[in-house]
C-alpha positions as CSV (number, residue, x, y, z in Angstrom):
1,M,58.4,-25.6,102.4
2,T,60.6,-27.3,105.0
3,K,58.6,-30.5,104.5
4,I,56.0,-31.9,102.1
5,D,52.6,-31.6,103.9
6,L,50.8,-34.0,101.6
7,D,53.3,-36.4,100.1
8,P,51.9,-38.3,97.1
9,W,54.8,-40.8,97.0
10,R,53.0,-43.8,98.6
11,I,50.1,-43.5,96.3
12,I,52.3,-43.1,93.2
13,C,54.5,-46.0,94.3
14,S,51.5,-48.3,94.8
15,F,50.8,-48.2,91.1
16,F,54.1,-49.9,90.3
17,S,52.4,-53.1,91.5
18,R,50.3,-52.9,88.3
19,L,53.4,-53.4,86.1
20,R,55.4,-56.5,85.5
21,S,57.7,-56.7,88.4
22,Y,60.7,-57.2,86.1
23,D,59.9,-53.7,84.6
24,V,59.9,-51.9,87.9
25,P,63.7,-51.6,88.4
26,D,64.2,-49.9,85.1
27,I,61.6,-47.3,85.7
28,I,62.7,-46.6,89.3
29,D,66.3,-46.2,88.1
30,R,65.1,-43.4,85.9
31,T,64.0,-41.4,88.9
32,G,67.5,-41.5,90.3
33,L,66.7,-43.7,93.3
34,S,69.3,-46.2,94.2
35,A,67.9,-49.6,95.3
36,D,69.3,-53.1,95.5
37,W,67.5,-55.2,92.9
38,R,69.2,-58.5,93.8
39,L,66.8,-61.3,94.8
40,T,67.1,-64.7,96.4
41,E,65.6,-67.7,94.6
42,K,62.7,-67.6,97.1
43,Q,62.1,-63.9,96.6
44,D,62.2,-64.3,92.8
45,H,59.4,-66.9,93.0
46,S,56.5,-64.8,91.6
47,H,55.4,-61.3,90.9
48,A,54.0,-61.0,94.4
49,T,57.2,-62.0,96.1
50,R,59.3,-59.8,93.9
51,W,57.1,-56.8,94.4
52,C,57.0,-57.3,98.2
53,V,60.8,-57.1,98.3
54,Y,61.0,-54.2,95.8
55,R,58.4,-52.1,97.5
56,A,60.2,-52.2,100.8
57,R,63.5,-51.3,99.2
58,I,62.1,-48.5,97.0
59,D,60.4,-46.9,100.0
60,A,63.6,-47.2,102.1
61,A,65.6,-45.5,99.3
62,Y,63.0,-42.7,99.1
63,D,62.8,-42.2,102.9
64,A,66.6,-42.0,102.9
65,L,66.6,-38.9,100.8
66,Q,67.3,-35.9,103.0
67,N,66.4,-33.1,100.6
68,E,62.7,-32.5,100.1
69,E,63.3,-31.2,96.6
70,D,65.1,-34.5,95.7
71,R,62.0,-36.3,97.0
72,L,59.7,-34.2,94.8
73,R,61.9,-34.8,91.8
74,V,61.5,-38.6,92.3
75,V,57.8,-38.2,92.7
76,F,57.3,-36.2,89.5
77,I,59.5,-38.5,87.4
78,A,57.9,-41.6,88.7
79,A,54.4,-40.2,88.1
80,R,55.4,-39.2,84.6
81,E,56.7,-42.6,83.7
82,L,53.6,-44.3,85.0
83,A,51.4,-41.8,83.2
84,K,53.2,-42.8,79.9
85,L,51.9,-46.3,80.6
86,G,48.3,-45.1,80.7
87,L,47.8,-44.9,84.4
88,S,47.3,-41.1,84.8
89,G,43.5,-41.4,85.0
90,E,43.5,-43.9,87.9
91,M,46.3,-42.0,89.7
92,D,44.4,-38.8,89.3
93,T,41.4,-40.2,91.1
94,A,43.6,-41.7,93.8
95,L,45.5,-38.5,94.4
96,H,42.6,-36.1,94.3
97,E,41.8,-36.3,98.0
98,I,45.3,-35.3,99.0
99,G,45.5,-32.3,96.7
100,W,47.3,-33.7,93.7
101,G,46.2,-34.5,90.1
102,F,47.3,-34.8,86.5
103,Q,47.5,-32.5,83.5
104,G,48.2,-34.9,80.7
105,E,51.3,-36.8,81.9
106,R,52.3,-34.2,84.4
107,L,51.7,-34.4,88.1
108,V,50.4,-31.0,89.5
109,P,49.2,-29.7,92.8
110,T,45.5,-29.0,93.1
111,G,45.2,-28.3,96.8
112,A,46.1,-25.1,98.7
113,N,48.6,-26.9,100.9
114,V,50.9,-27.9,98.0
115,R,53.4,-25.2,97.2
116,Q,56.1,-26.9,95.1
117,L,56.4,-27.7,91.4
118,F,59.0,-29.6,89.5
119,F,59.5,-29.0,85.8
120,P,61.4,-31.5,83.6
121,E,63.7,-30.2,80.9
122,Q,62.2,-28.7,77.8
123,K,59.0,-27.5,79.5
124,Q,59.5,-23.8,78.7
125,H,55.9,-22.9,78.2
126,E,54.6,-24.7,81.3
127,A,57.4,-23.0,83.3
128,Y,56.5,-19.6,81.9
129,V,52.8,-20.1,82.7
130,E,53.4,-21.1,86.3
131,I,55.9,-18.3,87.0
132,R,53.6,-15.8,85.4
133,A,50.8,-17.1,87.7
134,V,53.0,-16.4,90.7
135,I,53.7,-12.9,89.5
136,Q,50.0,-12.2,88.8
137,R,49.2,-12.9,92.4
138,A,50.7,-9.5,93.3
139,S,48.2,-6.7,93.9
140,Q,50.4,-4.1,95.5
141,S,54.1,-4.8,95.0
142,L,56.5,-7.2,93.4
143,V,60.2,-7.9,93.9
144,V,62.1,-10.1,91.5
145,V,65.6,-11.2,92.3
146,D,67.4,-12.8,89.4
147,P,71.1,-12.3,88.6
148,Y,70.5,-12.7,84.9
149,L,67.3,-10.8,84.1
150,D,66.4,-9.9,80.5
151,Q,63.4,-8.2,78.8
152,S,61.2,-11.3,79.2
153,I,60.4,-10.2,82.7
154,L,58.8,-7.1,81.3
155,T,56.5,-9.3,79.1
156,M,55.4,-11.1,82.3
157,L,54.9,-7.8,84.2
158,S,52.6,-6.6,81.4
159,T,50.1,-9.4,82.3
160,C,49.8,-8.1,85.9
161,Q,47.5,-5.4,87.1
162,T,49.6,-2.3,86.7
163,G,47.7,0.4,88.6
164,D,49.2,1.7,91.8
165,F,51.8,-1.0,91.7
166,M,55.5,-1.1,92.8
167,V,57.9,-3.3,91.0
168,R,61.5,-3.7,92.1
169,L,64.0,-5.8,90.0
170,L,67.2,-6.8,91.6
171,T,69.9,-8.3,89.2
172,S,73.6,-8.4,88.6
173,K,73.8,-8.7,84.8
174,H,71.4,-7.6,82.1
175,P,71.3,-6.9,78.4
176,P,72.6,-3.4,77.5
177,D,69.3,-2.2,76.2
178,L,67.2,-3.5,79.2
179,F,66.9,0.1,80.5
180,I,65.6,1.3,77.2
181,E,62.8,-1.3,77.1
182,A,62.1,-0.7,80.7
183,S,61.6,3.0,80.1
184,K,59.1,2.2,77.3
185,W,57.3,-0.3,79.6
186,R,57.0,2.4,82.3
187,A,55.7,4.9,79.7
188,Q,53.0,2.4,78.7
189,H,52.1,1.8,82.4
190,P,52.4,5.3,83.9
191,N,50.7,4.3,87.2
192,A,53.1,1.5,87.9
193,K,56.4,2.2,89.6
194,L,59.4,0.3,88.2
195,A,62.9,0.4,89.6
196,I,66.0,-1.7,88.7
197,R,69.1,-2.1,90.8
198,K,72.3,-4.1,90.5
199,T,73.9,-6.2,93.2
200,L,76.2,-9.2,93.5
201,V,74.6,-10.5,96.8
202,F,72.3,-13.2,95.3
203,H,73.0,-16.4,93.5
204,D,69.5,-17.9,93.7
205,R,66.3,-16.4,92.2
206,F,63.3,-15.2,94.2
207,I,59.9,-13.6,93.6
208,I,58.3,-11.7,96.5
209,V,54.6,-11.0,96.2
210,D,53.1,-8.1,98.2
211,N,56.0,-8.4,100.6
212,V,54.3,-11.5,102.0
213,E,54.7,-14.5,99.7
214,C,58.2,-15.6,99.0
215,W,58.9,-18.0,96.0
216,H,62.2,-19.6,95.2
217,V,62.9,-20.2,91.5
218,G,65.5,-22.8,90.7
219,C,66.8,-21.2,87.5
220,S,66.9,-17.8,85.8
221,I,63.4,-16.8,84.8
222,K,64.5,-16.2,81.2
223,D,65.7,-19.8,80.9
224,A,62.9,-21.4,82.9
225,G,62.0,-24.9,81.5
226,T,65.1,-25.3,79.4
227,K,66.6,-27.5,82.1
228,A,64.9,-29.3,85.0
229,F,64.2,-27.0,88.0
230,M,62.0,-26.5,91.0
231,L,59.5,-23.6,91.8
232,S,58.7,-23.6,95.5
233,Q,57.2,-21.3,98.1
234,V,59.2,-20.4,101.1
235,E,56.7,-21.0,104.0
236,D,59.0,-21.4,107.0
237,E,58.6,-18.2,108.9
238,Y,62.2,-17.9,110.0
239,N,63.6,-18.4,106.4
240,R,60.9,-16.1,105.0
241,S,61.8,-13.3,107.4
242,S,65.5,-13.7,106.8
243,L,65.0,-13.6,103.1
244,L,62.9,-10.5,103.2
245,G,65.5,-8.8,105.4
246,Q,68.4,-9.8,103.1
247,I,66.6,-8.5,100.0
248,E,65.8,-5.2,101.6
249,K,69.4,-4.8,102.8
250,A,70.7,-5.7,99.3
251,W,68.3,-3.3,97.7
252,Q,69.4,-0.3,99.9
253,S,73.0,-0.9,99.0
254,A,72.5,-1.8,95.3
255,I,73.5,0.3,92.3
256,E,70.5,2.0,90.7
257,V,69.9,1.5,87.0
258,E,68.7,4.6,85.4
259,I,65.5,4.2,83.3
């Protein structure tokens, strides 16, 4: 996405007023936002006066972020910290109408217009489930671009419908025995077409579903969830078309891996 269609920040931020105002700076600092916490004697008079000043400065710091992924990171971390304090139920109700909600302490999209997910570190299972869900959307073809693929991608592919189905894997480095496991995977799924090629063109990771949906994965799929990363759909038409064109160009010039 080039912008967040339904930004949950204002709703999330409003729940900081439920806390002791002296606790707000510490939690906001954990999101990475940089705000000025200095107060005059008049501003430091009460919770209401402190929060009034803090809210304006917090929103200003958030609005100053130029990168939409940075904004989403702040949103997810702030939501998580508030959820740890027992506010996830109330936030879930407040966020429902704009397409967001909570799974435990984690903010998740529930509406069709939200196409970005942030994963904190050490969320390997959640990351696997969400990436698998993207892959399972494919009904005709799938392209996975990841410079460091390993056999875990084949495990994910086995959860897809594998009838008359074309899978293209574009990588630059892979385990020596990937082609052996790939040949066994293809033998088990004879109606699916699997091809692997090597290229040095790409740094980032992408998943292309049915040559229509384009997803950007902020880390290697095999390591997803080990460190914090973003999973987001590329919805801008110009960027999507450019990406599809670059992938096709790279595929045509890539080195084929014999399976």
